[in-house]
N, C-alpha and C positions, 0 to 999 in steps of 0.2 A: 450920200456918197455911191455912184454907180462904181461897185467895182468887179473886177476879174481877177480869179485867183488860176492861172494856169499850173495845171500836174502834169507829171510826168504820165506817160500812157504805159507802162508797162506792169503798173500795179493799180488795182482800184482804191478809191479815196472812201471811207478808211482802208488800210488793205487788208486783206483777207488773211493773208500771210505777212510774214515780215516786211517791212517799210516804216522805217521813222520818220522820212521825210512825208509819205502820206500820211502819215496820222496828224505831223504838224499841222499840213496843209487843210485836214478836215476840221483840229480843234479852233485853229485860225477863222476856217470858213464858218463853220458855227457860232463862233462869237460874234463876229461880224453881223450875222444875220440880228443875233440876240441882241444885239444893238442898233439895229434898225436900218441898215444899210442894205442898200439894194445890190446883192452879190449873187456875181453868174458863177459857176464853178465849169473851168472846163477841164475833162477828166472822163476814163472811158465810163461806159454805160451802164456799169456791173456797181460805181458808184453811189453812195448812200448819202445824200443832203439834203436839209433844209433849204440851202439857196437854189436858185435853178441851175440845171443842169443842163449844159452844152457838151455833146457827146460826141466827137469826131468819129469813134470807131466804137460799136456796142458792149465789147469785152476785154478787160486789161490781157495786154500780149503776155505776161508769163502766166494765165490762167487759160487761155485761147485753146480749146484741143487742136481747132485749126492750123492752128502756128506749130512748127515743127522745130526753130528756134528764134525765139523770143529776142537775143541779142541782134541777130542780122536783119528783123525787122524793124528795131526802134528807130534807128535814124529816117527811114523813110515815113517814117507812121509820123513821127515829131515831126519833117518838115510838113505833112500836109496839116501837121495840128498848128504850126506857123503861119500857113497861108489864111488857114480857116478862120482863126482869129485876125492876121492881119485886114482880111475885110470886113472886119466887125466893129475894129477897132475905135472908129470914131461914136459907138454906142455909150462910152464909157469915159469915166473921169481919169481913171487910172489901171493899168493894166499889172498885176503881182505874177513874176515868172519864179517859176522854182523847177525849170528845166536845164539849170547850167550857162553856158554861153550859149546857146543855139539860137535866144534871139538878138543875139550882139549886132549884128550887121542888118538886117532887115528893119528892125524896129529903133536902129538909131537911124534912121531915115524915114522917119513918120511922126504926125505932131501929136499922138496922144502921150501924155506924162506914163511912163514905164520904169519899175525899178525890179531886182534880181535879188533873189535869196540864195546865196552860196550857201550849201549843206555840206558841203563835203570837205574831203581835205586840201589844201592849196598850194603844198611844198614840192610839187613838182614843176620841173623849170617849164615844161610847155604851158601851162597855166597861165604866169605870169604874161609870157608873150603874147599869149592869145587875146588876154585883157587888156593888153596895152597899148593894142589897136583901138581898142576903143577907150580914151581915156577920159570922156565925160559919162561912160556908161553908170547909171547910177546903182551901185551895189550896193548887199546890205549882208553883213557877216552876221553869224549865228553865235559869235562869241570874239572879245578881241584877241582873242591868242590865235584863232582862225587866221585872221589877216597879217599874222607877222609875219611870211613868207613874203608879202608882195604890198608891204604897206602904202605903196605908193600910185594905187588904184583909184578910182574914180568914189571912193567908198562915203556911201549917203550916212550911214551911219552902221551900229550894231543892236541887233532885237535879240535878246536872248528866249530860248524858248519858254513855254508855259504850258500847263496840264490842266484840263477842267477841274473847275474844285473838288467836287464830290465824284468823281470818275475812280477815285482810289484812297480811300479812308482806313483809320487805324482800328484795327481788329485787337479787342482784349485779350492778350496771352501771352504767357509765358515766354519769355525768348531765351532759346537752348541752343541755336546754330549760326556759325556764318553764311550770308548767302552769297552765290555767285548765278548772275542773273544776264545774258547777254549770249553773244555766240562763241563756241568753241573755238578760236582761232589763235594763233601765237602774239596776232598784238591786242587782246582783250586780256591776257594775261592767266587763265588757267590754270597752268602749271605753278604760277608762282601762288596763286591763291591756295591753292594743295600744300604747299611749303609753309607759307601762312598760319594757314588752320591747323596743321598737325604740328606747328613748333608751340603755338600756342593752345594746343593741346584740346580743342574744340572741335565739333565735328561742322563739317561743309556740307550743304546741301547746293546742288548745280541745276537750277531751273535753265534748261539752255537746249535747242536742237542743234544735231550734228548732221551739216551742211555736207552733200558728197566731197567737196571740194576742198574739206578737213578733214576729210577720213584718214587719210595717210598719216596725217600730223599727229591727228587725236593716237593712232592704231601706236606708233614709232617715238611719240615724245610725253604722252600723258598716261597712258594704261599702265607702264611701267612704273608710274609714283601712286597708281590707286592703293599698294597695299601700306603705304605710310597714314595711316589715320583713318579716321571714319569719315566716309565719303557717300553722300548719295546722291543720283543722276533722278533727278524728277522730269528730263525732258520740255521741251517747251511748254511754257502756257502762258494764257492770254490773260488779258485784264481782268477777267472775272476770280482767276485763280492767285492772281499779284495782291491783294489786300492780305490773305493769310499768311502766304508766304513771306512776303517780308515783314508782316507785323511779328511773327514767330524768329525772326532772326534779331540776333544780338546787334549784328551790322553789315550790311551789304559792304564785299571786297570789291573795289575797283583799279585792280592793279597793273593797270594799262602800261604799254612801252610804246604809245604812238601818238601822235600828235590830237588826242581828240577833240574832234569841232565843238561837240557839247557833251554828248551822252544822257540820253532821257532818262538813263534808271537811277541816275542820283536824284532829280528830282521827283520821278515814282518812289523810290524809296523814303525820301523827307515828306511824301506826301501822308505816306503810312507813319509816320513819326520814327522811321527807322535811320541810324545814323551810318555815314558811308566813309570807309577808311579809303581815300584814295591817294594815288601816287601822284608827283607832284607834274603832269603831264597836258598838252594842253588846256582844256576848260576848266579842268578841276579846280587849279585856285580862284578861277571864278564866278564857282557855282558852290562849293563845301565852303563854310565858315569853320575856320579850325579852331575847337573848343567849344562850338554851338551845337553846329550841327552836322559834325562827323570830323574828321582828325584830317590835314596833308602830311607825307608822309614820305620820305627819299629813301625808299626801298626796302626789302622785305624786312630787315632788322626791327625798322621803325613800325612797321605796322604792326610786326609780333607785339611788338611794346605798348601799341596803341590799342591791342585787344585787351589790355589789361587796366585799361583808362576808360570802358563803357559804359563803366556804370556811373562815372561822372557826368554822363550827358541826360538831361532832359527832355524825354520822347515829345512831352507835351509843347514845350519850346521849338522842336523842330517841327510840327506838326502847325505851330503858329508860323514858324520863318517860312513854309511852304506856301499859307494863305499869304501870306505878306509879299512875297518876290515872286512864286514859280505860278501863277496861275494862267490861263488862257485867256483871261480879261485882261489883265495887265500884258502880256504879250499884243493882242489886240491893239488896245490902247496906244502902244509905241508906235505902230505900224500905221495906226490912222495919222500919227505927228506925222509921221515920214511921207505918207500920202498928202496930206495938207502941203506941206511943203514944196511936193512937186508941183501941185495943181495951182497954189497961187504963187509960186513963183516962176516967173520965165524961165525956161530954162535957157543953159548959154547955148550959144554958137556954135554948133560940133565940129572941130578941130578936123583939118583934113588930114587923112589919113596914109594917102599916098597911094591907094588903089582905086 
């Protein structure tokens, strides 16, 4: 199958820095190539892939030294990307977009089958209104919970994320601390993680980068809590450091207070055989199997109680469940099923939008 993968241009694929969407695009693209498909990746020229790379611009916007404000440049660059792909759409069996709502209008008016995976939150009113203008648009959610605010859109299916089988593997080591992996922002729950670890009497290690936008929050809300318990800030880590960091942890804490569309850190933790204690928000109940790969809790008190039950979980079984459910091969196979539905079933006549 001739497949086009279309990535955002503000970060390379895979990302040089933080970029969950770009990591998923990379993992999916590499699996599709390994399965024998003819894949073209539309992304910045500093991307690295075994697929054919079609680069409308030489560098990702975020790291381009010639771009002073990559946010201002993103929309013009994306429209140039759309036109670039539109002129080549006939070369593919299916187009797979990962750039939010940008392809809606132009690609609803051309014959090549396409779909759009939505990677972010959809609980803001403007998103629903925008997508309802295109009721037949084939959309893919990354969890069922992600689509709850807008259940009436043209959902083609849900494809849960997956990671390469051997990217992260367990390291044989003693487990002595609780881990926090992710952004130091209010919605990710670092304050609650500190309280949970302190009340449980377990050291907390935090692997995260403090971005400028969160510096004031960290100073006013997080720093006052640092005296309450043993806390070590490691800083941002990459895939090379994650196996040891996660394998040595008794559990990963995910005390989120927002509708997390997916949460890659959960499957990264499971890949290392490490259980997850996650708040019942967003995708957490779809990813964690309570009592098997971790514990799903409703608040800080339940999370503290879960810390005392971690020894009842089998870390080998957690890794086995990762291999059963959360590999990028399974993700790629799920997408192939959707591609085939689009290619072999005639697309319905587009409804009039009144514009």
